[in-house]
N, C-alpha and C positions, 0 to 999 in steps of 0.2 A: 508791521511785520507780516500780518496775515495777508494783506493784499499784495505785498511784495512776493510772498511765496506763490501766490496764484499767477503773478506775472512771470515768475521764474518757471513755473510749470508749463505755461503756455509757450515761453521761449524754448524750453527744452523739447516740447512736442514737435516743433518745426524742424528739429535736428534729426528726428527719427524717420526711418523708412515708413511709408504709408501703412504697410501691413503690420508694423510694430506698434502703431498708435492704439494701445488698449484703452487709454483714457481719451475720450473725445470731447471737444469743446463745442458748445453750440448755444445759439439763441433761438428760441421757438416762439413766434408770435401767436396769439390766440386766434387771429385770422390774418390772412395775407391778401385777400381780395374782398373789398367792401363796396357797397353801393354808394354812389355819390349823392350829394345834396342832403346829407344828414349830419347829425352831431355824432361823429364816429370816434370811438376809443378802442384801443387794443391794450392787452396786458402781455408782457413778454417775460418768459422764463430764460435765465442764463445759468448754465451749469457746466461742470466737468463731470463726466459720467463714464462708467464702464459699459453702459447700454444706451442705445438710441431709442427714444428720447426720454430717459428716466433719470431720476435724481438720487444717485447712490454713491457719490464720491465726495465732491465738495462744491460749494457755490463758486461762481465766477465773479471776480471783482469788476465793478462798473466804472472804475476811475477814468478809463480812457474811452468811454462810450461817447460817440458822436452820432446824432440823428440829423440827416439832411432831408429837408422838405422838398416838395415839387418845384418850388421856385429857387432852390439852391441855398436857401437860408437854413440856419441851424435851428432845430426844434428842441426845446428843453424837455427831458423826461420828467415824469411826475410820479410821486409816491414810491420812489426807489427804496428798496430794502434788500439787505443781504442777510440771509439766514444760514443755517448749517449746511443745507444741501443744495440750495439754489438762491440766486438773486432774482428779484422781480422789479419791474417798473412798468408804468402806464405811459401811453403816448396819446395825446389828444390830436387827432387827425383833422385839422380845421380847414384844410384845403384839398381839393380834388387833385389827383395825380399820384405819382409814385414817390415813396420814401425809401431811403437807405439807412439801415441801422448798422453801425460799425463799431467794433472795438479794435483799436489799432495800437500795437505795442512796438516801439521803435527804440532800441537802446543797445547797450553792450552787455555781454555775458562773459564772465571770466572764471577760470579755475586755476588754483595755485596751491602750493604747499607752504605751511607755516608751522614751525615747531614740530615737524614730522606729521602733521595732520593735513588731510586734503580738504580744501575749502572752496566754496563757490560764492560768486558775487554777481550782482547785476546793478546797472545804473547808467548814468550819462558819461560822456567823454570827460567832462570836467571833474566828475567824482572819481574817475579812475585813478587820479593822482593820490587819492587817499588810501589806496592799497598799501600794505606794508612794503617798505623799501627793500626788505630782505626776502620778499616772496620768491619762492623757487618754482621752477617749471610753470611759469605763468603763461597761460594761453587765453587770448582774448578773441572773442567772436562778436560780430555785429549781428543782431537779430531784428528782423522786420516781419511782423505777422499781422494778418488781418482776419477778423471774424465778422461775417456779415449776414444779414437777412434783409428781405425786401417786402414792402407792403404797398398796395395800390388801392386808392379810393377812386371809383369811377373808371375812366379810361387810363391805360398806362401812359406814362411820360418818361423821358430819359434825362432830364436836367440833373436830377439827384444822382444819377448813375455815372456821371462823368468821372474819369480816373484822376488821381492826384499825381500820377507818373512817379510814384515812389514804391518800390517793391513789387510783389506779385499782386495783380488786380484782375478782376473779372469785368468784362464789358459785354453788353448784350448784343448778340445777333438776333436770337429769340429773346423777347423780354422775360425776365425771371418771374414775372407774375402772369405769364401767358403760357403755362405748361400744362399739357393734357396727356393722360395715359394713352399709350399706343402711338403717340406722335414723337417725331424726332425734334429735338431742340439743339440749337447751335450757339456756342459761346466762344468768346475770344479771351485768351489770357495775355496780359501785358506784363512785361518786366521793365520797370522804370520807363513806362510809356511806349515801349517798343514790343512788337510781337514776340511772345515767348515760345520759341521753337523747341519741339521735342520734350515737353514737360508731361510727365505721367500724371493723370488725373484719376482719382478714385471717387466713385459715387456709391453710397450705401443707403438702402431704404431703412426707415425706422422700424421699430419692433424687434430689434435684435435679441431682446430678452426672451422672446418666445420662439426662437428657432436656433438650430445648431450652427448654421452657416451664416456668413455675413451677406451673402447674395451680392457681392461686390460687382459693380460694373466698371470696367477699366477703359480708359481712353488715353490717347496721346495727341498733343497739339501738333498741327502741321507747321509748315514754314511761315504761315500767316498767323500762327498762334491760335487757330480755330480748332475746336473739337466738337464732336456730336455725341448726344446721348438720346437713346430711345427709351422712354419710360415704360416699364412693363406693367405697372399698376399705379393707381392713384395713391397718394399719401405724402408724408414728409420724407425728404431725402437729405443726406449729409454729403456735401461735395468737398473734396480736399485736394490740394496740390502743394508741392514743395520744390525748392531749388536751392542751389548753392553757387557762389562765385567769389571772386576776390575783389569785387568793386566796393571796398570799404570806404567809409567817410572818416574813420579815425585811424591815424597812422600806427597806432599800437595794435590794431586788430589785424588778424591774419586771414580771416575769411568772413564771408557774409552768408547768413542762413535766412531763407525766406520761406514763409508759409502763407497759404490762403485757405480759408474754410468758409463755406456758406451753407445755410439751411434753406432749402427750397421746398415749396409745396406744389405737388402735382395733382391737378383736379381730374375727376372722371369726365369722360366725353359726354 
């Protein structure tokens, strides 16, 4: 039930306008760029929080965590633990190159009335049949959301960054571990493998606890799905985008809601 609630909250977040997302979901690696040829480890914090990047709301479930290594193979997280305010896990980076850390939630979200009470549900298409037969005002949405971060040992590579062609995904024009303050970075958003045109992108620097404004950087993808960001200062940044359409895979769903979030580190020049 506890992890189900966290999935539900993440699914709900992708339905909200970007500016309304008070609670932000993130994974923060202890390092994103490491020297090659060593026995490298990182620790990753995963949480849902009111402030970037602090732990003051609740931990993020790790049920759907997938780590892809430089050769495209899956890497197993180690020492995973979920506490009150955050989840943590270690990753043994045994190969040089770039790694992608992703939590992907893909399922159905429903709201309905039963005995005069409003209820919510989430699950798979097969489980949807278990809802009460007399459910009133049933509304079913499909939700696909991705939460990602990236780590590179030695020189950046791109094998782990290949898209799955499902939902909203980020593909590098500028490598996500090659970001520097004062420089422009370019990325491409894909929707089901095709350029995502006209998608609003929000980029917010960390440290929101200690300032009154979000200092949000806004961008919009072009016809080719590409958008650009110039990083004002070094630090950790939270990038998010969302979209909606009717390309559902379940016949009982009326809409599809898609979300993408990434944590990126920008280094000083």
